[in-house]
N, C-alpha and C positions, 0 to 999 in steps of 0.2 A: 665194555663194563665201567660203571661208575663208582665212585668212592661213596660208602656209606655215611652219610653226615647227620642222619636222623633216626632214632629209634623211637618207635612209638608202641605203646602197649595198651590193651584194654585193661579194665580193672577186674570186674567181676568174674571170677573162675580163670583168669590169666595171671595176675599179679597177686590176687589174693583169693583164695577160696572162701567166698562170702555165703556159701549156700546157707549153711546152718544159722549164721547170725541174722542173715535177711529173713529166712523162713519163720525164726521164733519171733522176730519184731513184727511180721506181718501177722502171724498167728494172733499175737497178743493184741494188734490194733483190730484186726477183724473181731476179736471177742468183745471188745468194747462197744461194738454195734449189734451184738448178739448174732454175729455171723461166724461160721466154723471155716477153718483153712486145713486142709491136710496135707501132709508132706507130698503125697502124689500129685495132688492138684497144684501145688507150688512147682513142684518139678517140672509139670507140664507146660509150664509158664515161664520158667526161669530163664531170663534174658530178654523178656518182653520189656517194653516200655511200659509206664505206669498205666496208661489210658487203654493199652493192649490188654495188659493184664486184668484191669477191671471189667473190659468187655468180654473176655473169656470166662471171668468168674459170673457174669450176667448181672453186675452191678452198675445200673445206669443213673441212679438219684446221684445229682451232684453235690448235694449236701454231705452224703454218705461217702461220696468218693473222697472229697476235699478232708473229711475228718479221718479218714483211714490214711491218707497221704500225711496228714500232720501227726497223727498217733504213731505212724511207723517210723517216722524221723525222730520223735521223742524218743520212742523205744530202742531202736537202733544201737546207741552206745551202751545201752545195758548189756547187749550180747557181744560186744567185741572180743571177750575172752574165747569166743568161738571162731575168730578169724584165723585163718591159716595162711601165712604169708608164704609166697614163692621166693625164698631169700635168694636163691641161685640166680633169678631173673632179676630181683631189686639190687643185688650186689652188681650184676653187669651194667645195668642202667646207671647206676651211681659213678661207676668207675668210668663208663663211657663219657657222662657229663663233666667228671672230674678232669678228663683228658681233653675237653675243649668241644665235644660233640653235643648235639642237641638232644633233647629227650622230651616226650609228651604221653599225657593220658589221654586217651580217646574213648570216654565212656558215656553212654546214654543214661547212667545214673543221675539222679538228683544231685545237684552240685552241692547242697549242704550235707547230704549223706556222704558223698565223695570226699570232701575235703575234712570231714570229721574223721573219716576212716583212715585217710592218708596222713593226718596229723597223729592219729593213734599209732600208726605202725613207725612214724618218724622217717615217712618218705616225702613230704611236701618239698624240702629242697632238693629233691633228685631230679625233679622236672622243670623244664625251661617253660613249658605249655601245659595247661590242663584244660580240656574242653569236656564239658558235661551235657546232660540232657538239654537243659534250658538253653543251651548255644546253638542248637540245631532244630529244623523243622521236622525233619524225618529220621526215624531210627534205623539201625543196620536192618536189613543188608543195603541199604541206600547208601552209597559212597559219600553222602554230604559230610559227615563228621571227619572222614580222613582228608578230603579235598579241603576242608577249611584248616585243618593242621598244617598241610601242605602250603596253601595260601599265606597264612599267617606267619609262618617261618621261612617262606621263599625259598622253598625246596622241590626239586623235580621228583617225580615218582620213581625214578630209577635211583635215587639217592637217599632213600628210606626203606626200613624195613620194619615190618609190624609183627607183634606178639598178639595172637588170638587163640580162644579156646573153643569157640562156638560156630557152627554152620553159617549163622548169620553174620557174625563178625568176620569171618574169613570171606564171606561173600561179599562185605563192603570192602575190604582190602582189595579184592581181585577187580571188583568193579571201578576201583580208582587206581588200577594198574599197578598196585603196590604189591611186591614180595612179601612172604611172610612165613612164619614159624608157628605151627600148631602147638600150643600148650596142652599138654595131658596131665592126669593126676600124677604120673611118674614124676613130673619136676617138682611136685610138692612132697611126695611120699616115698619116692625111689622104690626100694625093695621092700619097704617096711609095709605093714597092714594098711589097706585104703578104705576110706569111707565107701560103703556100698551104696 
């Protein structure tokens, strides 16, 4: 058994329930190009990298894709009141770092959006390292993002623990030989009413 020296968390759905904020921002961005986006369509693509999301939605025009990406980034902060923070996890990460441990975010979200959201919830200083979508070639379940975190912090897989919510994220952790904790809605809501 090895001592845990590093805690790594995914962002969307793990550290913060961003579903509603992301959906509303994308819906507004789509509408600027005369396109519709339903909640169910977005639910089917939640956790996808941007290019995979666009492909799933049948959007291939490069100009429109770039326009949606920019408009979504501009709109996203307008819906930050919809972000639901996993305070139990955030508090643990802050305490772990304060006690001398290493902490990282490993998210395939766009760096601008990720940093803005982390700043909004007061979590930037909680992390030793932040890896975003632009920092890797392959999205989860490819283990690249977790391997990059380990390499940059000089940590062995047995010395790290990952927090993930999605099957693709868990798949990436397993492929990188990392132990993980699966985050569910109960970490956000406990026994109170949950978002359906």
